[in-house]
C-alpha positions as CSV (number, residue, x, y, z in Angstrom):
1,M,2.4,31.1,-11.0
2,Y,4.1,28.3,-8.2
3,G,3.2,25.0,-7.8
4,G,0.1,25.1,-10.2
5,V,-1.4,27.8,-8.2
6,H,-1.0,31.6,-9.3
7,L,0.2,34.2,-6.3
8,Q,-1.7,37.3,-6.3
9,G,-1.9,40.5,-4.3
10,T,0.2,40.6,-1.7
11,N,1.9,37.7,0.5
12,R,-0.5,38.6,3.2
13,T,-3.4,37.9,1.0
14,R,-1.5,34.7,-0.7
15,P,-2.7,31.3,-0.1
16,I,-1.1,28.8,2.7
17,Y,-0.3,26.7,0.2
18,T,1.6,28.7,-2.2
19,Q,4.0,29.7,0.6
20,A,7.4,27.4,0.3
21,T,9.9,28.5,2.2
22,N,13.1,30.0,-0.1
23,A,15.1,27.1,1.2
24,T,13.0,25.0,-1.5
25,K,13.1,27.3,-4.2
26,G,15.8,26.2,-6.9
27,A,15.9,23.2,-5.4
28,G,14.2,20.8,-7.8
29,S,11.3,20.2,-5.2
30,H,8.9,21.5,-7.4
31,M,9.6,19.1,-10.2
32,L,8.7,16.3,-10.7
33,T,11.4,13.4,-11.4
34,D,8.6,11.7,-13.9
35,K,7.1,13.8,-16.6
36,G,4.6,10.7,-17.2
37,K,0.5,10.8,-16.4
38,I,-1.8,8.2,-15.5
39,S,-5.5,8.3,-15.1
40,E,-7.5,8.2,-11.6
41,T,-9.0,4.5,-13.0
42,Q,-5.0,3.7,-13.8
43,L,-4.0,4.8,-9.5
44,A,-7.2,2.5,-8.5
45,F,-5.6,-0.6,-10.1
46,M,-2.0,0.4,-9.2
47,V,-3.4,0.8,-5.6
48,F,-5.7,-2.4,-5.2
49,P,-3.5,-5.1,-5.7
50,A,-0.6,-2.8,-3.8
51,I,-2.8,-3.2,-0.6
52,L,-4.7,-6.7,-1.0
53,A,-1.9,-8.6,-3.0
54,T,0.1,-9.8,0.5
55,A,-2.8,-9.1,2.7
56,I,-5.1,-11.6,0.8
57,L,-2.7,-14.5,1.8
58,S,-1.9,-13.4,5.5
59,V,-4.5,-11.8,6.9
60,P,-7.3,-14.3,7.9
61,G,-4.4,-16.7,9.7
62,I,-3.2,-13.7,12.1
63,T,-6.9,-12.1,12.3
64,M,-8.1,-15.7,13.6
65,H,-5.8,-15.5,15.8
66,Y,-7.1,-12.5,17.8
67,A,-10.6,-12.3,16.8
68,G,-11.4,-15.9,16.5
69,H,-15.2,-16.6,14.5
70,D,-15.4,-12.9,14.4
71,M,-12.3,-12.6,12.0
72,W,-14.6,-11.5,9.0
73,M,-15.2,-8.4,11.1
74,T,-11.9,-7.2,11.1
75,P,-11.2,-5.9,7.9
76,I,-14.1,-3.5,7.9
77,L,-12.9,-1.7,11.5
78,G,-8.9,-2.0,9.8
79,S,-10.8,0.2,6.4
80,L,-11.0,3.1,8.7
81,V,-7.1,3.5,8.7
82,G,-7.6,3.5,4.9
83,L,-9.9,6.3,5.1
84,A,-7.9,8.4,7.1
85,A,-4.9,7.5,5.0
86,I,-7.1,8.2,2.2
87,G,-7.9,11.4,4.0
88,I,-4.5,12.8,4.5
89,S,-3.4,11.9,0.9
90,I,-6.0,13.9,-1.2
91,G,-5.7,16.6,1.1
92,L,-1.7,17.0,1.8
93,D,-2.2,17.0,-2.8
94,R,-5.2,20.4,-2.8
95,M,-2.9,22.2,-0.5
96,Y,0.5,21.4,-2.5
97,P,-0.9,20.4,-5.9
98,G,1.8,18.7,-8.0
99,K,4.3,17.6,-4.8
100,T,5.1,14.4,-3.2
101,L,4.4,13.7,0.3
102,I,8.4,14.3,0.6
103,Q,8.4,17.3,-1.7
104,S,5.3,19.1,0.6
105,S,6.8,17.9,3.7
106,V,9.6,20.5,2.9
107,S,7.1,22.9,2.2
108,I,4.9,22.4,5.6
109,V,7.5,22.2,8.2
110,G,10.7,23.9,6.4
111,R,14.1,22.1,4.9
112,I,16.0,20.4,7.2
113,P,13.0,18.9,9.1
114,G,11.3,18.1,6.1
115,K,14.5,16.7,4.8
116,L,14.9,14.5,7.5
117,F,11.5,13.5,7.6
118,G,12.1,12.3,3.8
119,L,15.1,10.1,5.1
120,I,12.5,8.0,7.6
121,Y,10.6,7.1,4.3
122,I,13.7,6.6,2.2
123,A,15.1,4.5,5.3
124,F,11.7,2.6,5.6
125,L,11.0,1.9,1.8
126,P,13.8,-1.0,1.1
127,H,12.5,-2.1,4.5
128,L,8.9,-2.8,3.3
129,T,9.7,-3.3,-0.1
130,G,12.4,-6.4,1.0
131,L,9.6,-7.3,3.3
132,I,7.1,-7.9,0.3
133,I,10.0,-9.4,-1.6
134,R,11.0,-11.9,0.9
135,E,7.3,-13.0,1.2
136,Y,6.7,-13.4,-2.5
137,G,10.1,-15.6,-2.3
138,E,9.0,-17.7,0.9
139,F,5.7,-18.5,-0.9
140,I,6.3,-19.5,-4.0
141,V,9.4,-21.9,-3.0
142,N,7.2,-23.4,-0.5
143,N,4.1,-23.8,-3.2
144,A,5.6,-23.9,-6.4
145,L,9.3,-24.0,-6.4
146,P,10.9,-26.2,-3.6
147,S,14.0,-26.8,-5.9
148,T,14.6,-23.5,-7.2
149,P,16.7,-21.5,-4.8
150,L,15.0,-18.6,-3.0
151,F,16.9,-15.8,-4.5
152,V,16.2,-17.1,-8.0
153,V,13.1,-16.9,-7.1
154,M,13.2,-13.2,-5.8
155,G,16.1,-12.1,-8.3
156,T,14.0,-12.9,-11.6
157,M,11.0,-11.1,-10.2
158,V,12.4,-7.9,-8.8
159,V,14.5,-8.1,-12.4
160,V,11.2,-7.6,-13.8
161,C,9.6,-5.6,-12.0
162,A,12.9,-2.8,-12.1
163,I,12.1,-3.0,-16.1
164,N,8.6,-1.7,-15.6
165,V,9.5,0.9,-13.0
166,R,12.3,2.3,-15.5
167,L,9.6,2.7,-18.3
168,G,7.9,4.9,-16.2
169,I,5.0,5.8,-14.0
170,E,2.6,5.1,-17.7
171,V,3.5,1.8,-17.9
172,V,3.4,0.8,-14.2
173,G,-0.1,1.9,-14.6
174,R,-0.8,0.2,-17.9
175,T,0.4,-3.0,-17.0
176,S,-1.4,-2.6,-13.5
177,Q,-4.7,-2.4,-15.3
178,V,-3.7,-5.7,-17.6
179,F,-2.6,-7.9,-14.0
180,V,-5.0,-6.1,-11.9
181,T,-8.1,-7.3,-14.0
182,L,-7.1,-10.9,-14.3
183,L,-6.2,-10.9,-10.3
184,I,-9.7,-10.1,-9.9
185,V,-11.3,-12.5,-12.8
186,L,-9.2,-15.5,-11.1
187,L,-9.6,-14.5,-7.4
188,A,-13.5,-14.5,-8.2
189,L,-13.7,-17.9,-9.8
190,I,-12.1,-19.8,-7.1
191,F,-14.9,-17.9,-4.4
192,I,-17.4,-19.6,-6.9
193,L,-15.7,-22.9,-7.0
194,L,-16.0,-23.1,-3.2
195,I,-19.4,-21.9,-2.6
196,G,-20.4,-26.1,-2.3
197,E,-17.8,-26.2,0.1
198,L,-19.0,-23.4,3.0
199,N,-19.9,-24.1,6.0
200,P,-21.9,-20.8,7.9
201,A,-22.2,-22.2,10.5
202,E,-18.9,-21.4,11.6
203,L,-20.0,-17.9,11.7
204,F,-21.2,-18.7,15.6
205,P,-20.7,-18.1,18.5
206,F,-21.3,-14.6,17.3
207,M,-18.8,-12.1,19.4
208,E,-18.3,-14.6,22.0
209,K,-16.0,-12.7,24.0
210,G,-16.8,-9.2,23.5
211,P,-15.8,-6.5,21.1
212,I,-11.8,-6.2,22.0
213,P,-10.6,-9.4,20.3
214,I,-12.3,-7.7,17.1
215,I,-10.5,-4.5,17.7
216,T,-7.0,-5.9,18.2
217,G,-7.2,-8.7,15.0
218,A,-8.2,-5.2,13.2
219,A,-4.6,-4.3,13.8
220,A,-3.3,-6.2,10.9
221,P,-5.9,-5.2,8.1
222,A,-4.9,-1.7,9.4
223,A,-1.7,-1.7,8.9
224,W,-2.4,-3.1,5.4
225,F,-4.6,-0.4,5.0
226,S,-2.3,2.3,5.9
227,E,-0.8,1.5,2.6
228,Y,-3.2,3.3,1.1
229,I,-0.5,6.6,1.7
230,V,1.0,5.7,-1.1
231,L,-1.7,8.0,-2.9
232,A,0.4,11.1,-1.3
233,F,3.3,9.8,-3.3
234,L,1.4,9.0,-6.9
235,L,-1.5,11.6,-6.9
236,P,0.7,14.6,-8.5
237,Y,1.1,12.0,-11.7
238,V,-2.9,11.9,-12.0
239,N,-3.5,13.8,-15.1
240,Q,-7.4,14.6,-14.1
241,K,-8.5,14.8,-10.1
242,K,-12.1,15.5,-10.7
243,R,-13.6,11.9,-9.8
244,T,-10.5,11.3,-7.2
245,T,-12.5,11.4,-3.6
246,R,-14.9,8.9,-5.4
247,V,-12.4,6.5,-7.5
248,M,-10.4,5.7,-3.9
249,L,-13.4,5.3,-2.2
250,G,-14.6,3.0,-4.4
251,S,-11.5,1.4,-4.2
252,L,-11.6,1.3,-0.8
253,V,-14.5,-0.7,-0.4
254,L,-13.5,-3.0,-3.3
255,T,-10.6,-3.7,-1.3
256,T,-12.3,-4.4,2.1
257,T,-14.8,-6.4,0.6
258,A,-12.0,-8.8,-1.2
259,M,-10.4,-8.4,2.5
260,T,-13.6,-9.8,4.0
261,V,-14.8,-12.2,1.7
262,T,-11.2,-14.1,1.9
263,N,-11.5,-14.0,5.8
264,L,-15.2,-15.7,5.6
265,F,-14.3,-18.5,3.1
266,C,-11.3,-19.0,5.2
267,L,-13.3,-19.2,8.1
268,F,-16.5,-21.2,6.7
269,L,-14.0,-24.0,5.2
270,I,-10.8,-24.1,7.6
271,G,-12.8,-23.1,10.7
272,D,-10.8,-23.1,14.2
273,L,-8.0,-24.4,12.0
274,T,-6.9,-20.8,9.9
275,D,-4.5,-19.7,12.3
276,T,-2.2,-22.9,12.1
277,F,-1.7,-22.5,8.4
278,V,0.7,-19.4,7.2
279,F,-1.3,-18.9,4.3
280,P,-4.6,-20.2,4.7
281,V,-6.3,-19.3,1.2
282,M,-3.8,-21.8,-0.4
283,I,-5.2,-24.5,1.6
284,A,-9.0,-23.2,1.1
285,A,-7.9,-23.8,-2.4
286,R,-7.4,-27.2,-2.3
287,Y,-11.0,-28.0,-0.8
288,I,-12.2,-27.3,-4.9
289,T,-12.8,-30.7,-6.5
290,I,-15.6,-30.2,-8.6
291,A,-16.1,-34.3,-10.8
292,D,-12.7,-36.0,-11.6
293,F,-11.1,-33.9,-13.5
294,L,-11.2,-29.9,-11.8
295,Q,-8.6,-30.8,-9.5
296,H,-5.4,-28.6,-8.2
297,I,-6.6,-25.0,-8.5
298,E,-4.4,-23.6,-6.1
299,S,-2.2,-23.0,-9.1
300,L,-4.6,-20.4,-9.7
301,I,-3.6,-18.7,-6.4
302,I,-0.2,-18.8,-7.5
303,A,-1.4,-16.8,-10.5
304,V,-3.2,-14.0,-8.6
305,W,0.0,-13.7,-6.3
306,I,2.4,-13.2,-8.9
307,F,-0.1,-10.7,-10.5
308,G,-0.7,-9.1,-7.4
309,I,2.7,-9.1,-6.1
310,F,4.2,-7.8,-9.4
311,V,2.0,-4.6,-9.1
312,K,2.8,-4.4,-5.9
313,I,6.9,-4.3,-5.9
314,S,6.7,-2.3,-8.8
315,V,4.2,0.5,-6.9
316,F,6.8,0.6,-4.3
317,L,9.8,0.3,-5.9
318,Y,9.0,3.6,-8.2
319,I,8.2,5.3,-5.0
320,F,11.3,4.4,-3.3
321,A,12.9,5.5,-6.8
322,T,11.2,8.9,-7.2
323,S,11.6,9.6,-3.4
324,T,15.5,9.1,-3.4
325,A,15.5,11.2,-6.7
326,E,13.5,13.8,-5.3
327,W,15.2,13.6,-1.6
328,F,19.0,14.1,-3.5
329,G,17.2,17.0,-5.9
330,L,18.0,14.6,-9.1
331,K,15.9,15.3,-12.0
332,D,15.9,11.9,-12.8
333,Y,15.2,9.0,-11.0
334,K,15.5,6.4,-13.6
335,P,19.4,6.1,-13.1
336,V,19.0,4.5,-9.0
337,V,16.3,2.2,-10.3
338,V,19.0,-0.5,-10.6
339,P,21.0,-0.1,-7.9
340,L,17.8,0.8,-5.3
341,S,16.2,-2.2,-6.5
342,F,19.2,-4.4,-5.5
343,L,19.4,-2.6,-1.4
344,C,16.1,-4.1,-1.8
345,M,16.9,-7.6,-2.2
346,V,19.5,-7.2,0.7
347,F,16.7,-6.2,2.8
348,A,14.8,-9.3,1.4
349,Y,17.4,-11.7,3.2
350,W,18.1,-8.9,6.2
351,V,14.7,-8.9,7.2
352,V,14.3,-12.7,8.4
353,S,17.5,-13.9,9.9
354,G,16.2,-16.1,12.1
355,G,14.0,-19.9,11.6
356,S,11.4,-18.1,12.5
357,G,10.9,-17.0,8.7
358,I,8.5,-14.0,7.4
359,S,5.6,-14.9,10.2
360,S,7.5,-13.0,12.6
361,L,7.2,-10.1,10.8
362,V,3.5,-9.3,10.7
363,S,3.5,-9.4,14.6
364,A,1.3,-6.7,16.7
365,S,4.6,-4.6,16.9
366,A,5.6,-4.8,13.8
367,N,1.7,-4.0,12.5
368,L,2.0,-0.8,14.7
369,Y,5.7,0.1,13.4
370,T,4.1,-0.2,9.9
371,I,1.1,2.5,10.9
372,S,3.3,5.0,12.8
373,I,5.6,5.6,9.7
374,L,2.5,4.8,7.1
375,L,-0.2,6.9,8.9
376,I,0.4,8.7,12.1
377,L,4.1,10.6,10.9
378,P,1.9,11.6,7.5
379,A,-0.7,13.1,10.3
380,M,1.3,14.6,11.7
381,I,2.6,17.0,8.4
382,Y,-0.7,17.1,7.5
383,G,-1.8,18.6,10.5
384,V,0.8,21.4,10.8
385,A,-0.4,22.4,7.4
386,W,-4.1,22.9,8.5
387,L,-2.5,24.7,11.7
388,K,-0.2,26.5,9.1
389,K,-3.5,27.2,6.9
390,G,-5.2,28.6,9.9
391,W,-3.0,30.7,11.1
392,A,-2.5,32.8,7.8
393,H,-6.5,33.0,7.7
394,F,-6.5,34.5,11.0
395,R,-3.3,36.9,10.2
396,K,-5.2,37.6,6.7
397,N,-8.8,38.8,8.7
398,R,-6.9,40.4,11.6
399,A,-4.9,42.3,8.9
400,N,-8.7,43.2,7.2
401,T,-10.4,44.6,10.4
């Protein structure tokens, strides 16, 4: 038995996903660096804020810039990228059960190309995680703690997330359940309180400049939806996978709905001024005033952000740590969590060097860069896996004739 699949018959009749190269055997590539397990529901709770936590504040302004009053349609179009990422992740998990994307790539394209593929992700993950940390730090400093040094704001969050990651995938899954539940409740409360301030007339003119601006504006949500590829790193830790496809599609629908509703609320409240703010949702929350006693609800947005970003940083830091351990053949990922957390902090300062701030990192080129790493490269690996599987079936049928 190898990788959870029985080897039956001769080499000629084995399924393609059991044909690991000799180079990968004994190298620890088939062993998970964390023996913990999570449920499908916990996985969904981990993925939801991993996509939405940063998107909910930044996407409305970006999509308004390109799509104008049709900005609300961009998340729906961008979700197609998320659907593709889910399909690739589940497909690879079924062909190479028990293996993460880093591990399966070695079995698919060979040891050296597979290692190079894994190296790309090990170089990309601190960049992405550092960007998330920096965006969190700038938001908190600008909106809540202007007198607190940026290093302190970012550092305290990274320390807490590193402790969470060292405790294992089960703890990350459970904390995600708690925090995401609070996130959804608070977000729903904000939307309900804003209903009285909405101006649906901002929907018009409808598709004034045709579909091209909508497609262009969808690039930003698509970059966030490509982060669904985290499933390819986390699915091996799921204990039961009977409803994986349905649960992940439900997660995609919920994420798309939340992003679309957020865009609609920003459009109805702020209108054409949406793209002039870095965090339009924060501005929208300041519209909430009920009588003279319920004001300054923007503090709820800060709470939503902190809950969501805690889960998001934990998920990406966990993937970074386990992927690094897998790449180097380590049996335990925990010793590398602290140094990798420090590396992410270094990247958080390195990714933004000028006065343009974090907004310069969500440009069209940055979106293309993200989609290339998170979707196109895994799609290529998945395509090679399908070609190998097809070739194996062809040889089998030819040998039987």
